[in-house]
N, C-alpha and C positions, 0 to 999 in steps of 0.2 A: 779778691774772692768773686767779684763781679766778672772780671775777665775769664777766669777759670770756668765760671757757669756758662759764660758765652761761648767758650771753646768746646763745651760738651754737645754731642750730637743730639739733633732734636728727636724727641721720642713721639710719634704719631699718637694721637688720642682717637677715641671714638670706637665703633664696633669692629672696625677694619685694621685696628692697630695691631693686632696679632697677625692677620694676613700679610700686613706690609712688611712684618720682620721675618717672614719665611723665605727660605732659600729660593731661587729661580725655579729649580725643578719642582718643588712642591707647589708653587704657585701655578705652574703650567698643568700639574695634574688635577688641582682643584678647578682650575678654569675649564679643562676639557671635560671633567666630570659633570659640572654644572650645565655646559652646552649640551652633553649628551642627554641629561634628565630632561632639558627643555625640549630637545628633538623627539624623545620619546613621548612626552606629554602632547606634543603637536600631533604626532602620528596617531595616537590613541583618539584625540578629539576627531581628527579627520576620519578615522575608521569607523568611529560610532556615528558620525554624520553621513557615512556613504549609504545611498539608498539601496533598497532591495530591488534587485532587477527581475522582471517577469517577462515571459514570452508575449510578443505582439503578434507575430505570424510566424508559422513555421513551414518548411517544405514548400517554400515560393520559388518561382521560376526566376531566372536571371533578370528578365525584363521587368517584372513586378519588383523585385528586390531592389533594383536600381531607382524605379519611379518611387518606392515607399520611402527610400532613404532620402532621396531628393525632397519629397514632401516633409519629412521630419526636420530637414536642416531649415526649410522654411518656417516651420512651426516652432522652431527653437527647442526641439525636444531631444534630449541626449539619447544616444543609443550605443548599442555594442553588439557583436555577434557572439553567439554560443560557440562552444569548442566544436569545430568542424564546419562552421558556417552554416548550419541546418536551420537556424532560427535567429530572429531579430529580437533584442531584448532592450527594454525600456524601462525606466522607474515604476515601480509598483502603483503609485498614486496617479500616473499618467496613462496607464494601459487603456482604460476605457474611454477616456476623452481622445486619445490618438486614435483609437478604432473608429470612433464615430466620425472624426473629422476626416480621416482616410476614406471611409465609406461614402461620404458626401462627394468626394473627388472620383469614386468608381475604381478604387484600390481596395485589395488587389483585383486585377482583372481575371486571374486565373489563366492568363495565355489565350483565352478564346474572345471573340467578340461576338456580340448579339445583335439584337435589333437597334442598338445606338448607332450601328454602322450606316443606317438610313437616315440619321439625323444630320449628317454632314455632307449630304450628296451635293455635288456641283451643279450648276445651272447647264442646261444643254446635255446632260447625260442621255446616252443611247438607251434603246429598249433592252438590248443585250446586257448592258452594265447594270441597268436596274434590276433586271432578272436575276443576275449573278450576285448582286449585293443582296437581294432578298434571299437567295439561297444560303449564302454565308451566314447571314443573320440567323435564319431558321437553324443551320447546322450549329451554329454557337448557342443559341438558346437551349437545344436539346441536350447538347453536351453538358451545359451547366446543370439542367435538371437531373441528368444521370449521376454527375459528380455529387449531387446532394445525397445520395445512397451512402450509407455508413461503410460499407466494404469497398467502394470504388474510390481509387486515389485520383485517377484522371480519365478522361474519356474523350473520343473523337468520333464524330459523326460525319459520314459521306452519304449525300443523297444523289441520286440519279433521276432528275425530274425531266422527262421528256417534253418536247415543245408540242403544244396542242395545236391541232389544225381542224379544219372542217370536215375532213373525212374520216368517218367513224370506223372504217375498215382499217385505216392505217394508224389508229391510235396504239402507242405504246404503253406499257405498264411501268409506274415508277417503282424503284427499288432503293434499298437503304443497305449500309454497312456500318456496324459500331464496333470501335476497338476500345476494350476496358483494360485499365491497368489497375490491378487489385492491391491493396495494402499487403506488405509481408505478413504472413501468417494467418490471412483471412481467405475466404473462398465464398463464392456466389453459388447459392443453390439454384435449382431449376425454376423454382417459383419466381425468384428475383429476375432470372433471364427472361421468362415469360412476361414479367411486368414491364421489362425494358422493350421488348419487343412490341407489346401492345402501345406503350408510350410513344413509340416512334411512329407506329402505324396509323394511330389516332391523331398525330399532329399533321401528317402529310395526306392531302387529298388523294383519293384513288390508289392508296398504298395498302396491299394486302399484308398481313402478318407473315405470309409464306414468303414474302419477297424481302424479309429483314433477316440479316446474317449478323450474329454477335460472335466476336472473337475476343480471346483474351491476350495478354501480352506475349504469352508464349507461342501464339498462332493456333491453339486449340480451338475448335469450333464448339461453341456453348449453345447456340440455338439448335432445335430440333431438325432432323433431316427426314424429308418424307420418303427418301429412298432407303433408308435404314429401317424405317417403321415398316416398309413393303417387304424388306428382307426378314423381317422378325426380330429386329435388333431395337425394338422400341423401349426406351428406359422406363417408360410408365408401367409397362408390363413387369419389368424386372423389380420395380419399386413394390408392385402389387404382390409379386412372389416373395419377396423378402418380408414383407409386412404379414404375410400369411404364416411364414415360418416363425418369424419372431413371437408373433401371438401364441402360437401353439406351443412353443418352447416355454412361454412365460406361464401358460396354464399348467404344464407339467411341473415346473418348479413351485409353483404356488400351491398346488395340491400335495406335493412330497415333502417340501422342507418342513412343515409342521410336524411330520411323522419321523424322519429320520435326521432332522437338525439342518440348520441353515449351513451351507458350504459341503454338505455330505452327499450330495447329488449332483450330477450332470446329465443334461439332456440335449439331444439334437434332433429335430424333426425335418425331414425333407419332404417337400410337396412336388408332386408332378402335376403340373396345371397345364390345361389344354387351352391355348389361345387361338386356336383354328376358327376362322370364320367362314361358316357355310350357310348356303342359303338354296333351298329345293323348292321347286315349282311343279305341282302335280295337277293334271286335268283329266277328270274322269267322266265318262260317259254311261249312263244307266239305260238299259232298254225299258220300253214301255210295257211292262208287264204288272201283273196284279189286278185286284178288282177295281181299282179307281179308273174312270174313263180317262183315255188319253186327251191331252190339250191340243185343239186343232189350231194350227198356225195359219193356214190358208186352204181354201177349197175352190176348185174350178169345175164347172160342168159344162159341156158343148152338146147342143142337139142340132142337127142338120138333116134336111130331107134327102132322100137318094132317089134315082131313077128319073121317070118322067116328071115326077112332082116338082122338079126344078125349074120346068118351062113356065113361060107366062101363061097365066090363066085369068078367067074372068072377062068382063065386058072391056072391049078395046077402048082405050082412052088414057087420059093422063095418069091415072092412077095406077093402071097396070103397066104403064112403061117406067115407073120409078125403079131405080136400081135398088138391090136389097142392102138394107143397113148392115153395119159391121155386127159381127157375133159378139155377145156379152157372156160373161161366165159369172153369174151372181153366186155368192157363197151359199145361200139357201134360196129356195123357191124355184119355179119354172122359168124357162127363158121366156122373155117378152115375144110377143108376136109381131111380125114384120108388118110394115104400112100396107104394102101391096096385098099380103095375105088377108089383112084386116079389111082393107077398102074393098077387095074383090069378093070377099065372102067365101072364099074357096073352100070345099069340103073335100079335099083329096084325101084318100086314105092310102096314099103311096108310103113306101118304107121310110123310116126316120133314123138317123145315125146319133147316138148318144155318147158322150165321153165324159168322164168324171176324174178329177185329179184332187187328192186331199193331202195336204202336208201337216204332219204333227210335230209338236215340239218335242225335242230330245232332251233328256236331263243331262246337265253338265255341271260338274264340280271342278273348281279351280282352288288348289290349296298352295300356299307360300308358307315355307317353314324356313325360319331363321334361327340357328342354334345359338345359345348364349356363349359367350366368350369367357374365359377365366375359370372354367369348371375344373374341379379337382379330379384328376384321373386315378391317383393313387398317393397314399402317405406311408412314409416310413419313419419309425421312431426308434431311436437308441437311447437307452437310459442305463447309467452307470450308478450304483449306490455304493456307498462306502461301508465297511464293517462297522459295527456297534462298538461304541467305546465305553468302557466302565473304568471308574477310578476308585481304587481301593482306599483304605485309611492311611496307608502310607504314601499315598499319591502316585503309585504305580498305575499306568495305563495299560488296559487289556483290551485287545481287539478280538471280536468274536464275529463270525460270518452270520448272515440273516438265515433263518429257517426257510424251508420250502414253501410253507404256508404264508410267511411274510412276503417272499418274493411274489407269490401269486397274487397277494393282496395288492402290492405295487403295480403288477402288470395290469390288474383289473382297473386300478385307478387311471393308469395312463391311457387305457382303452377308452375309458369314457371321457377322459379329458380331451382325447384329440378327436372324437367322433369316429371310432373305429367302424369301418364297414368291410366285412368278409368279401362281399360280392365284388367289391371295387379292387381286391387284391392287396389291402393294407397289410402291414407287417409290423410288429412291435419285438423288440428285443431288449430284455432286462437283465444286466449282468451285476452280480454282487462281488466287488473286488476291493481290496485295501488300497486307499489312496497314498502316494507318496508323498510324504511331508516335505514341504520346501520351506527352509528357514526364510523368514521375512528379512528383507535387508535392513540392517541396523540403522537407525536413524543417526545421521551425522551431526553431532552437536558441536558448534564451532565455539572456540574458547571465547571468553568475554571480550578479549581485545581484538577479536576477528569478526565479531558481530557487526552488521551494518548500523544498528542503532548506536553502538558505542563508537564506531568510526565517525558517524555524523556528529555525535557530542563531541568527540575531541576535536574535529574540524571547527565547531562552533565556539569552543572554549579555548582552542590553541592559541589563537591570537592575542585575547586579552591576558591569559596566563604567560604567554611568552614575553609580552611587553612589560608586565609586572616584574617577571624574573630578570629580565634585562635591566630594568631600572634598579632593581635590588643589587645586581653585581656591579653596575657602574657606581652605585653609592658606597658600597663597601670597599670596591677596589680604589676609587679615586677620590670621592668626596669625604668619605669619613677620615681617612688619614691626613687630609689637608686641614680638616676641621680640629682634629686632636693636635696637630702641630701648632695651628694658630691660637689654640687655647694655652698651650704650654708657653708660647711666645708672649702672652699678654702681660703688660708690665704691671707692677703693685699699684695699689690705689695711690701711695703717696709716691711722687716722682722722685727720681735720683737727684735732679736739680735742687729740689727743696732740701734734701738731705745734705747737698753740697753747700748751700747758702747757710745752713744750720748745722755745722758739724757737731755741735754740742748735743745735738739730738741723737747721735749714734748711741748704740747701747753701751753702758758702761757696766762695770761689773756690779753684780746685784749686792745691795747691802743688807737685804733681809730675805729671809726664806720665802716670804710671800712674794717677792718680785722676780724670783728665779724662773717661773713659767713663762712670764711675759718677756724676760730678757732672753730666755732661750729661744721663744718663738722669732723675736726680732733677729737674733743671732743666725736663725736658719734663713730668714728671709734675706739677710745680707749676704749669706754664703751663696744662696740660690742666684741672686743678682750677679755676684762676683763671677759664678761659672757662665752665666749666660752673657753678661756685658763686661767682660775683663777690662776693656779699654775705659770704660767709665769708672769702674773702681780704682784703676790705676791714677786716673786724674784726680779723684778723691784723695787718695793717698798722698799723692804729690802735694796737693793743697795743703793738707794736714802738716806735712813735713816743712813746707815753707812757712806756714804760720808759726810752727815751734821755733823755727831759726830766727825769726823776726822778734818773737817774745823773749828769747834768751839774749 
């Protein structure tokens, strides 16, 4: 009996007893399923631990991008590139720290150098190189300042600074040129262009704003041109004209829409504005007429003796030999007596010549007249009013034209709104006509599965759901069949070897009705064991036969 028991195959015990009894194919399927589940679990853990990537810098030049990547490598900060290579991405928790550390190193430089160029000058540099470095630094600083404007993507500044000398007549004026690259979809208005011009002009000594030219990336001149203003192509005048017409249109709509309804009136006002600059100077002279005495400017009187009285007279001596004094012409009063005549006491009654010249002030008026620019020469207004709409009880819309009185009222309102002046030649035309109804474009409603929010949610939930589904497929297809097979191959609690050692414990025919269920259960267990382990059952039967033979 002991030899027979030892000849039986060893039945493994423990939790893997059923798995060891499986066929090799089932074993390989179970092992592959378990490995796949472990791999899916590892991928899920790594995916959940993957950091969120955020933009560190975008639209950087190749030179700055290389310097930034080298600095990130030295700081042990992981990085990756956005699709297309337009941005550098780093983990979300390291964005601000990396920006501050890179800013301390002067990155990104933006492709331009400023006054830091002067910090690394070599010893023995010439005056020309020093002046050139200063000009390059000034150009770089101006470019950085211009790039701080929201609409400007990049900027380059070129300065033409003449060499100063001691001859004032030979001094040349400085000039500057600015090249702007604007962000796609944006534009720079004239106020911003004027600000850039004054920024550059104020940063360079002896630089006039007229000597600054601003050009965009397409080569269009953005700064104002003095020649175009002289030809009457001033953009400021066009803006002024557009503002006048827009204001008048708004006035007409504001006063008519409450009456005829919003959207039932259209108005266009055209203004003829005179921008001619004229200056007239008039000089008028008025004759001295009237009761008021004329104003004397100068007066000259001359008296001189005539005939023999011009000869020397009196007692001979030094007084009579004096030459006559020069004649004087006082404005008022008699002419003074000459020394010779006074000293000689002459009493000649000879003839005297008298001359008198009087100059009067002439009235003069100088008038300078400068006409104001931007005066309105003529206004023309065109107004179209839709027919009146009425809706009956059935919802039917009926259109009726306005009456003549209503049209006259509309015309009177328009006349007062625009400031109608008949002497100026203004005109108003009001027309009542039905508007053509244009169906509004239908709003395209995207299905739920094509909406951006749904797609974004699907991308966020797709990975975890996919991993869970893959794990379920592996479990159902590989692991679950192996577990079921292992459960079926699990040996009973009482080993077959024990049954061999005690063959009398095998089920015997039931002696009583109460023992029939237990005997039937044991009989089923024996049949199951015989089907699963036929070799073991055969050995047990062989032992039984040999034992009966010995006993006989």
